[in-house]
C-alpha positions as CSV (number, residue, x, y, z in Angstrom):
1,M,116.5,64.6,99.5
2,L,120.1,65.5,100.1
3,A,121.0,67.7,103.0
4,S,122.4,70.3,100.5
5,D,119.1,70.3,98.6
6,A,117.1,70.7,101.8
7,S,119.4,73.6,102.8
8,A,119.1,75.3,99.4
9,C,115.3,75.0,99.5
10,A,115.1,76.3,103.0
11,S,117.3,79.2,102.0
12,R,115.2,80.1,99.0
13,G,112.0,79.7,101.0
14,Y,113.4,82.1,103.6
15,E,114.3,84.7,100.9
16,V,110.8,84.5,99.5
17,Q,109.4,84.9,103.1
18,Q,111.5,88.1,103.4
19,L,110.0,89.3,100.2
20,A,106.5,88.7,101.7
21,A,107.6,90.7,104.7
22,R,108.6,93.6,102.5
23,V,105.3,93.5,100.6
24,T,103.4,93.3,104.0
25,A,105.3,96.5,105.1
26,C,104.1,98.2,101.8
27,A,100.5,97.1,102.5
28,D,100.8,98.4,106.1
29,R,102.1,101.8,104.8
30,A,99.1,101.9,102.4
31,D,96.8,101.2,105.4
32,A,98.3,104.1,107.2
33,A,98.1,106.5,104.2
34,L,94.5,105.4,103.7
35,A,93.6,106.2,107.4
36,Q,95.1,109.6,107.0
37,L,93.2,110.2,103.8
38,V,89.9,109.2,105.5
39,R,90.6,111.6,108.4
40,V,91.1,114.5,106.0
41,E,88.1,113.4,104.0
42,L,85.9,113.5,107.1
43,Q,86.6,117.1,107.8
44,G,83.7,119.4,107.3
45,W,84.4,120.9,103.9
46,Q,81.9,123.8,103.3
47,S,83.1,125.7,100.3
48,P,82.6,124.4,96.7
49,A,86.4,124.1,96.5
50,G,86.5,122.1,99.7
51,R,83.7,119.8,98.6
52,A,85.6,119.2,95.3
53,Y,88.7,118.5,97.3
54,R,86.8,116.0,99.4
55,T,85.5,114.3,96.3
56,S,89.1,114.1,95.0
57,L,90.2,112.6,98.3
58,S,87.4,110.0,98.1
59,L,88.6,108.9,94.6
60,Q,92.2,108.7,95.8
61,A,91.1,106.7,98.9
62,A,89.2,104.3,96.7
63,A,92.2,103.7,94.5
64,L,94.5,103.3,97.4
65,S,92.1,100.8,99.0
66,R,92.1,98.7,95.8
67,S,95.9,98.9,95.8
68,R,96.1,97.8,99.4
69,T,93.8,94.8,98.6
70,G,96.1,93.9,95.8
71,L,99.1,94.1,98.1
72,R,97.4,91.8,100.7
73,E,96.6,89.3,97.9
74,A,100.2,89.5,96.8
75,V,101.4,88.7,100.3
76,A,99.3,85.6,100.4
77,A,100.6,84.5,97.0
78,V,104.2,85.1,97.9
79,L,103.8,83.2,101.1
80,R,102.3,80.3,99.2
81,H,105.2,80.4,96.8
82,A,107.6,80.4,99.8
83,Q,106.0,77.2,101.0
84,N,106.2,75.6,97.6
85,V,109.9,76.6,97.2
86,A,110.7,75.1,100.6
87,M,109.1,71.8,99.7
88,S,110.4,71.4,96.1
89,P,113.9,70.0,96.0
90,G,115.7,69.8,92.7
91,R,114.0,72.8,91.1
92,Q,116.2,75.5,89.8
93,G,115.6,79.0,90.9
94,Y,112.3,80.2,92.2
């Protein structure tokens, strides 16, 4: 492996790691939003409208939880890709 190839792979790997960091930040924001939804959902809703609102919050929380799981899986995939990019000289692009 030439020094220039190694440097290019390291640079591309670093860029992909930065992408993983951005996706991680998105997943962290989803975690925070989910925690806020759960706090609101746990309030004692007594009226029929309040109970309907709580049901709606529960559905939104479930969807956000699935999205957060997908984001965490994406982080793992991007990090694996960053390792592959850093170890694969001679490949064009990502």
